[in-house]
Backbone as JSON, one array per atom type, in Angstrom:
{
  "sequence": "MDQKDRLRALLNLQWRVEISDGRIVQGRCVCLDHQRNLILRGTKETRDGKTRSVGMIMVPGDHIVRVDVEDLGI",
  "N": [[21.33, 9.84, -0.02], [18.26, 11.17, 0.83], [15.35, 10.84, 3.04], [12.99, 11.53, 1.61], [13.76, 11.05, -1.04], [14.17, 8.29, -0.92], [11.54, 7.42, -0.43], [10.29, 8.34, -2.78], [11.49, 6.63, -4.62], [10.09, 4.32, -4.12], [7.57, 4.71, -5.1], [5.01, 3.8, -7.43], [5.58, 1.13, -7.27], [4.65, -2.26, -6.41], [2.74, -2.64, -3.57], [2.06, -4.31, -0.51], [-0.29, -4.23, 1.93], [-1.15, -4.54, 5.27], [-4.07, -4.12, 7.08], [-5.57, -2.72, 10.04], [-8.07, -3.94, 10.56], [-7.82, -6.48, 9.67], [-7.87, -6.92, 6.95], [-6.07, -7.36, 3.85], [-4.48, -5.46, 1.47], [-3.4, -5.06, -1.88], [-1.58, -3.23, -4.17], [-0.48, -0.73, -6.58], [1.59, 1.83, -5.4], [0.61, 5.14, -5.24], [0.65, 7.52, -3.82], [1.88, 8.9, -0.75], [1.3, 10.54, 2.22], [2.05, 13.12, 4.74], [0.67, 12.28, 7.01], [0.82, 9.61, 6.82], [-1.13, 8.5, 5.24], [-2.14, 6.43, 2.61], [-2.27, 5.95, -0.86], [-3.39, 3.65, -3.16], [-3.39, 2.1, -6.39], [-5.15, 0.04, -8.79], [-5.92, -1.99, -7.08], [-6.22, -4.96, -5.09], [-8.2, -6.59, -2.71], [-7.98, -8.65, 0.11], [-9.85, -10.63, 2.22], [-10.74, -12.75, 4.8], [-9.85, -14.94, 3.27], [-10.96, -14.49, 0.79], [-10.72, -12.82, -2.31], [-11.01, -9.67, -3.91], [-11.37, -7.24, -6.52], [-10.72, -3.82, -6.07], [-9.95, -1.44, -7.18], [-8.88, 1.94, -7.07], [-7.77, 3.06, -3.94], [-7.78, 4.66, -0.68], [-5.86, 4.31, 2.11], [-6.12, 4.94, 5.45], [-3.5, 6.26, 7.42], [-3.45, 5.72, 10.19], [-4.53, 3.19, 10.38], [-2.85, 1.38, 9.26], [-1.02, -1.52, 9.6], [1.12, -3.06, 8.71], [3.51, -2.84, 6.07], [4.64, -4.06, 3.0], [6.91, -3.9, 0.37], [6.67, -5.19, -2.77], [7.86, -5.6, -5.37], [10.78, -5.07, -5.75], [12.82, -5.79, -7.41], [15.06, -7.11, -6.62]],
  "CA": [[19.92, 9.84, -0.38], [17.44, 11.48, 2.01], [14.13, 10.06, 3.21], [12.05, 11.81, 0.52], [14.24, 10.34, -2.22], [13.9, 6.86, -0.72], [10.11, 7.2, -0.64], [10.02, 8.51, -4.22], [11.93, 5.42, -5.31], [9.11, 3.27, -3.87], [6.32, 5.01, -5.81], [4.69, 2.96, -8.59], [5.89, -0.27, -7.01], [3.55, -3.03, -5.84], [2.78, -2.67, -2.12], [1.12, -5.19, 0.2], [-0.56, -3.5, 3.16], [-2.06, -5.16, 6.23], [-4.87, -3.09, 7.75], [-5.9, -3.1, 11.42], [-9.27, -4.77, 10.64], [-7.5, -7.81, 9.17], [-7.79, -6.98, 5.48], [-4.79, -7.15, 3.18], [-4.69, -4.86, 0.16], [-2.2, -5.05, -2.71], [-1.72, -2.36, -5.33], [0.64, 0.16, -6.89], [1.59, 3.03, -4.57], [0.5, 6.4, -5.97], [0.94, 8.67, -2.95], [1.99, 8.73, 0.69], [1.4, 11.9, 2.74], [2.69, 13.3, 6.05], [-0.08, 11.54, 8.02], [1.0, 8.21, 6.42], [-2.23, 8.01, 4.42], [-1.56, 5.77, 1.46], [-3.18, 5.75, -1.99], [-2.99, 2.54, -4.03], [-4.23, 1.93, -7.58], [-5.16, -1.34, -9.26], [-5.83, -2.69, -5.79], [-7.0, -6.15, -4.75], [-8.4, -6.71, -1.27], [-8.19, -10.02, 0.59], [-10.47, -10.7, 3.55], [-11.26, -14.09, 5.08], [-9.49, -15.84, 2.18], [-11.62, -14.11, -0.47], [-10.07, -11.67, -2.94], [-11.82, -8.91, -4.86], [-10.72, -6.06, -7.07], [-11.35, -2.61, -5.54], [-9.49, -0.26, -7.93], [-8.05, 2.9, -6.34], [-8.23, 3.25, -2.56], [-6.95, 5.4, 0.27], [-5.77, 3.62, 3.41], [-5.7, 5.9, 6.48], [-2.25, 5.88, 8.07], [-3.69, 5.18, 11.53], [-5.01, 1.81, 10.3], [-1.83, 0.54, 8.63], [-0.3, -2.36, 10.55], [2.38, -3.5, 8.1], [3.65, -2.58, 4.64], [5.74, -4.75, 2.3], [7.06, -3.53, -1.04], [6.81, -6.53, -3.33], [8.65, -5.79, -6.59], [11.98, -4.24, -5.7], [13.75, -6.23, -8.43], [16.3, -7.57, -5.97]],
  "C": [[19.1, 10.13, 0.88], [16.13, 10.68, 2.0], [13.13, 10.29, 2.08], [12.46, 11.08, -0.75], [13.98, 8.84, -2.11], [12.43, 6.55, -0.94], [9.72, 7.35, -2.11], [10.41, 7.27, -5.01], [10.93, 4.27, -5.15], [7.77, 3.52, -4.55], [6.23, 4.14, -7.06], [5.15, 1.52, -8.46], [4.68, -0.94, -6.37], [3.74, -3.11, -4.32], [1.73, -3.65, -1.59], [0.95, -4.58, 1.59], [-1.54, -4.28, 4.02], [-2.74, -4.04, 7.0], [-5.35, -3.62, 9.1], [-7.16, -3.96, 11.54], [-9.06, -6.16, 10.04], [-7.42, -7.93, 7.66], [-6.34, -6.81, 5.02], [-5.11, -6.59, 1.81], [-3.35, -4.83, -0.57], [-2.47, -4.19, -3.93], [-0.48, -1.51, -5.52], [0.52, 1.44, -6.07], [1.59, 4.28, -5.46], [0.97, 7.57, -5.12], [1.02, 8.23, -1.49], [2.18, 10.12, 1.27], [2.02, 11.92, 4.14], [1.97, 12.55, 7.17], [-0.01, 10.03, 7.77], [-0.21, 7.64, 5.71], [-1.63, 7.53, 3.11], [-2.62, 5.63, 0.37], [-2.58, 4.68, -2.89], [-3.93, 2.48, -5.22], [-4.13, 0.48, -8.05], [-5.15, -2.31, -8.1], [-6.74, -3.91, -5.72], [-7.02, -6.26, -3.24], [-8.64, -8.17, -0.92], [-8.72, -9.95, 2.02], [-11.07, -12.1, 3.71], [-11.01, -15.06, 3.92], [-10.13, -15.53, 0.85], [-10.97, -12.84, -1.0], [-11.03, -11.0, -3.91], [-11.04, -7.69, -5.33], [-11.47, -4.82, -6.58], [-10.86, -1.33, -6.22], [-8.57, 0.63, -7.11], [-8.64, 3.13, -4.96], [-7.27, 4.13, -1.78], [-7.01, 4.64, 1.58], [-5.3, 4.65, 4.43], [-4.46, 5.38, 7.22], [-2.43, 5.27, 9.45], [-4.09, 3.71, 11.53], [-4.0, 0.86, 9.65], [-1.04, -0.2, 9.71], [1.08, -2.73, 10.01], [2.36, -3.2, 6.6], [4.85, -3.37, 4.12], [5.74, -4.25, 0.87], [7.48, -4.8, -1.75], [7.72, -6.63, -4.54], [9.84, -4.84, -6.64], [13.01, -4.64, -6.76], [15.08, -6.71, -7.87], [16.39, -9.08, -6.08]]
}
């Protein structure tokens, strides 16, 4: 399995992404491009302990600190 196949297997799974400004966003991964820009749908954002629904967002790859895939079914 090559890298593209591994990434395709992670699409439509729930991702938790820590952003450089301290926010944490959680949503279903729709797309990841060559610059590591990430598009999530059905996203919730957590900042300073408060959570809000933000829908579909694009997270610039330069601002991604950490990514966890949450529902691997393992």
